[in-house]
N, C-alpha and C positions, 0 to 999 in steps of 0.2 A: 754340283757337277751332274750334268744330264747325260743319260746314255744315248746311243745312236737311235734308240727307239722312241725318244721323246720328240713328239711332233709339235713344232711351233706353229701358231696360227698365222695364216696368210689373210690379212684384212680384206684384200680385194676378192680373194676366193670365197671368204666367209660371207661377204655381202652378196656375192653373185650366185651362190648355191644354197639351197635349203637342205639342211641335214635333219632327217627324221629318224626316230627310233624304229619306226615300222620298217623302213628300208633295210636297216641293219638286221632286224629280227628275221626278216625273210631270208637273208643270206645264212643266218645261223640255223634256222629251221630246215633249210634246203639240205644241209649237211647232216641233219639228224642230231645236232649237238645238244638238244634239249631232251632227247630220249634217255630214259633212266638206264643206269648200268648196275643193276642189282648184283651181278656176279663180281664186279670190281669191288663193291662194298663188302660183300661176304669175305673176299680175300683180305680186305683191309681190316675188318673186324677180327679175322683169324690171326692176323699179324699182331694186333693189339693184345689178343688173348695170350699169344706166345710171349709177348713182352711182360705181361702180368705174371704168367707162370714162372718166368725167369726171375722176376723180382721176389715172388713168394718163396721160391726155392732158395734163393740167396739169403733171404731174411732168416729162415730157419737153419740153414747151414752155417751161417756166420755166427749166429747166437749172440750172447751178451758180450759184444766186442765193439770198440770204437770204430771198427771197419763198417759197422752198420750205417754210419753217416753217409758212406758212399752208396749204400743200398737206398738210403733216403733220397739221395739225389736222383737215382734211377727211377724211383717211385714218383718223384715230383715231375720228372720229364714224361713218364708214362701217363700220369693223370692229365697233363696238358694235351698229350696226343689223343687221349680219350675224349677230350672236349670237342675235337673236330667231328666226332661222330654225332654228338647231340646237336651240334651246330647244323650239320647237313640234314639230320632228321627233322629239325625244326623248319628247315627250308623246303621240306618235301622233295629233296633231290636224291633220295636213296631208294625207296620202294613205292610201288603203286598202292599197296595196302596201307591205309592210315594206321591200322593197328600195329603193324610191324614197325613203322617209323616211331610210333608212340612208345613202344616197348624199348627200342634203342635209345630214345630220348630220355626217358625216366631212368633207365639203367645207368647210362653214362653221366647224366647230370646229377641226379639225386643220390643214387646208390654208390657211384664211384667217387664223385667229387663233393657231395654235400650241398650242391646248388639246387635252386628251384627251376625245374624245366619249364613249368607253366609261366613263371615270372619272366624267364629269359626269352621265351618265344615272343611274348607280348612286347617286351622292352626292345628286343632286337628288330622286330618288324617295324616298329615306329622309327627306329634309327635308319633303317633302309629306306623308308619313305622320305625322310628329310635329313640326309647326312650333312653334318657341319652347319646346321641351322641353329642359331643360338637359342631360339625360343621353342623349336619343335623337335630337336634331336635330343632324346633322353640321355644319350651317351655323354653329351656335353654338360647337361644339367646335373649329373651325379658326380662330376669331377671337381676336385678342389682347384686344380690348375685353371687358369683363365685363357680364353682364346680371343678375347677382345677386352680392351682396358675398361670398358663400361661394366664388366662383370666384377671388377675389384670391389665395388661398393657393397656387394652382397656377401662378401667373405668376412668371417670372424677374425679376431685379432691373431689367433694362431694360424688360421688359413692364409692371412695376408703375409705372414712371415714365409710360409711355404711358397706363396705366389712370387714373392720377391726373388726367391732362389729356385724357381720352378724348373729351370733348364737342367738342374742337377737333381733336386729332390724328387721330381716326377719319377725318375728312373729308380731312385732308391726306395721310394714308397711303393713301388710295384711288388716288393716283398710281402706287402699286406693285401695284395689283390685277391688272393684265394680266400683269406679270412673275411674280407669285405663282402665277397660274393656269398659266402656261407652265412654271414650275419644278415644280409639282405633276404636270404631264403627264410630264415627264422622270423624276421619281421613281417615278411609277406604272408607266410602261413598263419601268423597270429591275427592278421586282419581278415575279417569275415568278408566273403564275396570277392576276394582278390584272385582266387584260383578255382579252377574247375574241379580239381581233385585234391583238396588240402589234406585229407586223411591219408591218401596214398603217398603223397609227397612227404609228409612228415614221418610216416612209417618207414619209408625207404631211407630217409636221412638218419633216423634213429638206429636202424639196423646197421647202416654203415658205421655210425659212431661206436656202437657196441662192439662190432667185430674188430674195428681198427684199434680201439683203446685196449680191448682184452688181449689182442695179440702183442701189442707194445709192452704192456705191463706184466704179462706172463713170461715173455721171453727175455726182456731187458730189465736192467735195474732202473729205478725211477728216474734218475738223472739222465741216463742214456735214452730212456723212452721219451722224455721231454725234448731232449736234443734231436732225436729222430723226427718227432712231430714238427718242431720248429724248422728244421732244415727242409723236410719234405714240403711243408706249406710254403716256405719262402721260395724254393726252387720252382714249384708249380706256379706261384704268383708271378714271379719274374718272367718265366717262359710264357705264361698266359698273357701277361701284359705286353711283353715285347712283340708278340704276334700281332696285337691290335694297334700298338703305338704308331707305326709308320703309315697306317692305312689312310688317315684323313687329316691329321694334324699338320697345319701349315698350308693346307689347300684352301680353296675359295670358301668364304664364310658369308652367310646371309643372316638377316634378322627380320623381325616383324611378325604380324599375325598371319600372313599368307606366304606361300612359296612363290619365288620369283623366277625359277628356272623350270624348263620342261624336263621330262624324265631323262632324256639323253644327256643334256648338259649337267643336270643335277648329279648324275652318277659319275660322269667322266671328269668334270672339272673339280670335283671335290675329293677324288680318290687318287691314290698313288700306288703304282705297282713296284715290286722288287724284282730285279732281273731273274728270270727263271733258270733253274738247273735242277737236276734230279735231287740234289741235297736240299735246295731251297724249297722245292715242291713238297718234299717229305716234311721238313721242319715246320713249314707254314700250313700244312694241310690244304694247300691250294689257295690260301688267302693272300699269297703273294701276287695272285692275279686279282687284286682287289677291284680294279675297274670292271673287269668282266663279271666278277661275282656280283657286283652291285647292279650291273645292267641286267643280268640274268640270274637272280637269286636261286632259282630252282634248277640250275644247271649242275649236273654231276661234276665232281672234281676232275675226272678223267678228260672231260671235254673242254676244260678251261684253256689249255695251251692252244688248241686250234681256234677257239673263240678269240683269243688274244690276237692271233694273226689277222683274223677278219676285222677285228675292231681297229687295229693299227692301220690297216689298209683304208678302212672307211673314214677314220679321222683324218688321215692324210688327204684323201679325196676332198673332204669337206672343210679342211682347214681348222679342225678342232684340236685344241691342245690335248696331248696325251702324255702323261707324266710317268716315267719309269726310271728308277735309279738302282744302283748297286746296293748291297746290304749295308755297308758302313755309311755310304753317302746318304741313305734314307734316314738313318738315325741322327746323323749330323744335321740334316735339314730340319728334323723335328726339334732337336735341341736348340738350334739357332732361332727357329720360330718362337719357341717358348721363352727364350732369352729376350728376344726383341719385343714381344708383345708385353712383357712385364717390365721393360726398361724404365718407363715413366715412374714406376713405384720405387726405383732405386735412385733415380736422378733428382727426385724431389718435385717432379712435374705433377705427380699425383701423390698426395700425402694421406695418412690415416684420417685426419680431421676433415679433409676435403671430401674423401669418399664416404665418410659416415653420414 
């Protein structure tokens, strides 16, 4: 189900007019939408600190009680909110001073979530360069789910079971997303030459782990402490994964050694927006404006709504498909795509022996 803001291509118009990213970029720059908004980010970080303070206060006030599991849910949601800060810091959309952005990045990635900021920046930048490209997008390469049936042959026996039921298991396995990111951080730090500051990154992760586990096992009994950890990690993983799930899955896919689309087409045709609202903007940290974020990665969150209006107008003028859906419709579309692409593995068209 498409929203009124989904622009369908007009073949006549598309062939008659040349759409260039430069023209859209001029319109965006004219309104100052790429200017940094440090004050806005200071307020956003302050809000995050307030959420953290509330969680810490609740943790010590509730004490050794099963109600702590609700605090764990709150902490999981807060950690995902914190991820928006290292995301924007990595895109240099927060502050002019690189040092300030770096501090925000390492603090929110390594110290808060146990992720590797250095790994994430490199990984995410490559994703932005070639979104939904089977060979060049690392976000596709690290997933068990398949986006094209040709990927089935590279999966292990267990992974193939997951693929056959990926429209359901993909969302269930998001509970492990935070754990997988933390595991990747440890593996990356262990490899020499992978990170610019491996000592700093590992130190911050160890400090986080020491504080986190000390608080859990000093305040809570062992069973409840483990329950708190599992719930917090699962909530954070699901929230983190659900933020990114609708962004590209089910949109145009390419393959091969080279990129076949120019920058404008590459970002618009492979991305999906979720209808904006104050609640959606907050919950998604601006990533519900996925098309605009991919077109202008260094654009501050606050400028994305206006950039969306300009991009919709431009795509309509040039006959370029612009895809935007409501919250539930977007996840339904993702699940349908995952179901359809894995269908041959369930119908017998592609078997284990054939793929091996």
